[in-house]
N, C-alpha and C positions, 0 to 999 in steps of 0.2 A: 361588383356591388358599388353603387354610387349614391345610394340613398342615405337617409338619416340614420346615424349609428348611435345616437345619444343613449348612453347607458348600456349599449349592447355588449354582451359577453357570450362567447361560445364555449361550451365544454369541448374538450378534445374529441376529435372524431378520427377514425382510421379509414374512412372511405376514400382516401386519396388526398393528395396534397393541394388540390386545386380549390378547396374551400367548399365543396359540396356538389350535389348533383346538378348538372346543367351549367356549371361554371367552367370556364376554360382553364386548362392547366397553367401553372405558373410559367411565365416566360423564362427562357434561358437567361442567365446572368449576362449583363452587358449586351443588349440587343443591338443590331446593326443600325447604321444611320448616323454614326458619330462624325463622319467627315463633314456633313453639313453643319452640325452643331459646333464644330471646332472653329469655324469661321475661316475666311480667306480661301486661297486656292487649295485644290486637292493636294494634301501633303505627300501623297504617295508619288507625286511627280518628282519629288526631291530625294526619293529613296536611294537612287543610284549615287547621289553625292555624299551620302552618309558613310563614314568609315565603318567597316564591318566590325561587329562586336566579336571578339575572339571566343570561340567555344571552349567548353571545359575539356580537360584532358580525358582520354578514353577511360571509362570506369569511374570517373569522379562523381557523376550523378548517383550511380549505384552505391558508392561509398557513403555519400551524404545521407541517402535514404536508409541504408543499413544502420548507420550510426544513430539516426533518429529513432528507428524502429526498436533498437536495443534498449534505449532509455525511455521509450514510450512518449517521445516528444511529438508535437504536431507534425504530420497529420495522424499519427498512430496512437494518440491519446485514447485510453480505454480498450486497446487491443492487446493481444497476447504476443509478446516480443518474438518468441520463436516461430510462431505461425506467420507473423508479418515478414520476418526475414526469409522464411521459406517461400512465401508468395513472391517477394522481390526476386528471389533466385530463379523463379520460373519465368521471369520477364526478360531475361537476357542481360546483355552488357549495358543497354540503355533502357532501363525499366519504364521511363516516362515517355518513350518515343511514340508508342501507339496508344492513344488515349482509350480506345475501346477495349484493347487487350487488358490494359490496366484496370478498367472498370469491371471487366468480366472476371478477372482473377479474384479481386477483393469482394465483388458482389456474391461470388460463390460461398465465401466464408460468412458473409452476412446472412445469406439465405438459410444456412444451417442454424444460425442462432435465432433467426425469425421463426423457424419451425419449432425450436425448443420453447420460445416464448408463447407460441400458439398453444402448444400442448400443456404448458404450465398453467395458462389461463383457463383452459377447459377443466383442468384438475383442481382449480381453485387455489393454486399455489402462488399467491400474490407476489411475494418477494422474489421468487424464482422467475416469474413472468416479467417483472419489471427489469431485473438484471439482464435477462436474455434479450429483451427488446432493446435495451440500452447498448448491449454488446453488438447487436445487429446494426443499430444506428452507427456505432463507431466504425464498423467495417464498411458500411455503405459510405460513410463520410470519407474514408480513404479512397473508396472507389470513384467518387465524384471529384476528388481533390485535384488541383486547387480550385477549379471552377468547372461547371458542366459545359465544356467546350466541344463535346461530341454527343452523338445520340446515346451511346452507352453511359457516358458520365451523367447526362441529363436524367436517364432512367434511374441511375444509382441515387441521384439526389432525391427524386420523387419517392423512391422506395425507402430511402433513409428517413425522410420526413414522416412517412407513414409509421415507421418503427419507433421514432421518437414519440409520436403522439400516442402510439399504443402503450409505451412505457409511462407516458404522462397520466394515463388513467389511474395509475397506482401511486402517484406522487402525493406526499403529505408535507406541507400544505398543498392543496390542489393547484394545478396549472389551468389557467383560463386563456383560451385563444380569443383575443379581442380584435376588433376591426375599427379603425379610426378613419373617418372620411378625410380625403386629401383633395385640395383644390388643384386639380390636374390641368396641365396644359395639353395641347394637341400631341397625341402619341404616348401619353403617360397613363398610368393606372390611377384609379380613384380611391384606393384604399391603402392604408398602412396597417399591416398585420403585426400584432405583438403577442408575446406570452407573458401574462401577468401571474405573479405569485405573491401572496401577502401573508404575513404572520396572522394566525387566527386570533380572534377575540379582541382586536384593536380597531380603533376608528381614527380617521384623519391621519393616516400614516404618512411619514416622509417616503419619497419614492426615489429609487435609483434606476434611471433609464440607462441601459447598458447595451453595447453592441461591439462587434469584433471588427476584423479587418477585411481585406478584399477576398480572403479565402475562408471566412468563418461566418456562418449564419447564426441566427438567433437561437437555434438549437444547441449551439456550442457555448452559450453563456451559462456559467455556473452560478446558480441563484443562492446556494447555501451560504456563502460568506456574507451576503447582504441580509438574508433572512435571519441569520444568527445575530445581527446587529439591529434587529427590529425595523428593517427597511423593506417596504414593498419593492419588488423587482419587476421592471417592465423591460423585457428583452425584445429588441427590434433588429431588423436588417438595415444596414446603412445603404446609401445610394449605390445602385449597381450590383447589389448582392441579394441573393435569395428572392424573396417576394417583394422587395422594395419597388415602389411604383415608378421610380425614375432612376436614371443613371447619374453618376457624379458629374458635376459641372461647377463653374465658378459661383453659382447661386443655389446649389441643391440643398443648402441648409434649410430651405423652406419646408422640407419634409418634416422637420421637428415642430413647425407650427401646428400641424395636425396632431402630433403627439401631445403637445402641451395644452392645446384646446381640449382634447379628450380628457386629460387628467383634471382639468378645471371642472368638468361636468360630473366627476365621480365624488359622491358624498363621503366615501371612506378613504379618499386620498387627499393629501394636503398640497395644494398647488403652490403654496408659499415655501415648501421645503422639497424642492425637486433638485436632484443632482444628476449629472450626466457623466458617463464613463465610456470613452472610446478607446479600444485596444488596438495596437499596431497601426495599420493604415487608417483605421477608424478613429485614431486619435486626432487626425486632421480635423475632423468635424467637431470633436470636443473642443479643440482650441478655438475654432471659428465661433462656435456657439457661446463660449465664454465671453466673447466680444460682442457678437451681433445680437445675442439673446440674454445679455447680462441682467436685464430687468425682469426676465421670466424664469431664470434658474438661479438657485442659491450657490451652486459650486459646480466645477467641472474638473475632470481628470483626463489627461492624455497619457496613455501608456505606449511609448515608442512611436508617437505620431509624427509624420512629416509636416514641415511648414514652408520650407524654401529650398534648401540645397538639394533635397531629395528629388526635386523636380527638374534639376539641370541635366543636360545631356551627358555630361561627364559622369555624374553619379549614377544615372540610369545604366550606362554602359558598365560601370564598375560593379553595381549590384547584380547585374544579370548573371555574373559568374561568381557570386559570393556565396554566403552561407545558406541561402535559400535554394533547395534542390530542384525547383521547377523554374519555368520562365517567369521571372518577376515582372518584367515589363508587360508581358502578356496578361499576367494575373491582375496586377494593379491597373494597367491600362484598360482592361476589359471592364473593370468596375466603373470606369469613367467613360464607357461607351466606345472605346477604341479597339478595333479588331486587328490591328497590326502595329508593328513597332514604329513605322513612320508617322502614323496618325497620333500615337501616344507621344512621341517626341515633339510633335507640333503643338499638341494641346497642353502638355505638362507645365511649361513655364507660366501659363496663364493662371495656374492654381496657386502660385506662390502667395502666401498670406502677407509676406513682407511687401511684395510689389503691389498687392491689392490695397495696401495701406491699413490692413486690419491690425497688425501687431502694435502699431503706435496709438491705437484707440484704447480707451479705458476698457478694462475687463473685470469680470467678477472673480472671486477666488478660484485659482487654477493651480492644480498640482501637476507638475511635469515629471514623468517617470521615464528613465531611459537606461539603455545598456551601454556601458562605457566602450565596448568594442563592437557595437552594433554594425552589422554588415548589410542590413536592409534599409535602415534609415540612419543617416549620419548623426552622431552625437552632437555635431555642430548645430543641427536644427534645434536641439533642446537648449543649448547655450544661447542661441539666438533669441529664444523666447524670453530668457532672463535678462537680455540686454535691451528690451523694448517694452514700452507701455507700462502698465501697472505691475508692481512687484508680484512675483509668483512664489509658490512653494515648489521645491524640487527634491527629488531623490534619485540618484543614479546608482545602478548596480553593476558589479563586475560582470563581464561576459557579453554575449551577443544580444540579438534582438529579443526584447521581452516577449514571452509567449513561445519561444523556441524550446523551452523546457527548463534549462538550467536556471535562468533568471527567476522563474516562478518559484522554484524551491528555495531561492534566496530571500523570499519574503515579499515579492511584489504584491501578491493578492492581499495579504494582511495589512501591508502598508497602505494600499489604496482604500480598502474597506474601512480601516480605522479612521483615516483622515476624513473620508466622506461622511462617516457617521457623526463625527464631531461637528462638521460644517452644517449638517442637517438637524443637529440637536436630537439625534435618535435616542 
């Protein structure tokens, strides 16, 4: 869809994740072709010269996954710990080695819940239907995690989105699937899709535009903390994730021009009180927007976002065998259009906001949240933000990467939501 979207809002549909009859299905995350976008010679020619990244010890990936499953941390949020652990056990010593086997095992659990949701819907049991469809989505989310890099994972993503939208029919306040026209370049899509929820009975609402990281789609955004503070919530996919019309690049922040233009056209939303929240790798875009779009947004929050050191070869190699149980370079690199490690290592340094000169430019109000022992994004990146440009607010929590589970229970969500509500005068 590339036509005028002014004021358009779609109620949730369950006829597929592609946006309706006759529409192509969503593209896989991180489409090919990034070698040309990266610039210069084909970086794969230099692959042989790169030092090999040491792999994890046998059983380490399994241990990391089981530990996350037991505490319901990402990607197992909303699942049943014992069933998740049993499923991991059926996948052998290296559970993530075969992406289609991974998708198949967890999709089977999802399909059971989807059937329960269908039956509850037919019986008019609204609460039971909503919960069952959300559980189905949670299992499908695991099945496509961290990104749909195979046919099985792509199918899990599509089915998961269907289940989320089936649950959305019973959400209160309601969820609206909105489409925002995007000024696309060659090879890009023409629409930014978002999920809007707003407190009922209010006008000219402040808006929290929220997105996740390289492994989290707009379906993973929890709207309740924002709604509870009288903020409308617009969840979107960041570049290279989900239905985003473009992959990440040094200028992909132009995606938010479409979002902010759309908000300006809505009579019930206040374009002068817009805040943005980027979680994990998505915090990169929040930091950039705080600088490049400071005249269009009131405030920004980066939760564990990278800005400079995370894009170095040394850190990429370190993080590849850190607390994240999947291939971090593959996951994050894919969101920036890179299909292999060499391409990602070639492109990554160009993303540094320090080297781009962004950090020394003025910024709007910016809250920086980090984990003191973060193994995905170095805490040094958060300190770097405090050492450059406009003074920022900061809150660092003990533990690892925000969003891995433990940090959230320590108060990340309430800290961020309270701060943004004050900034937006909610």
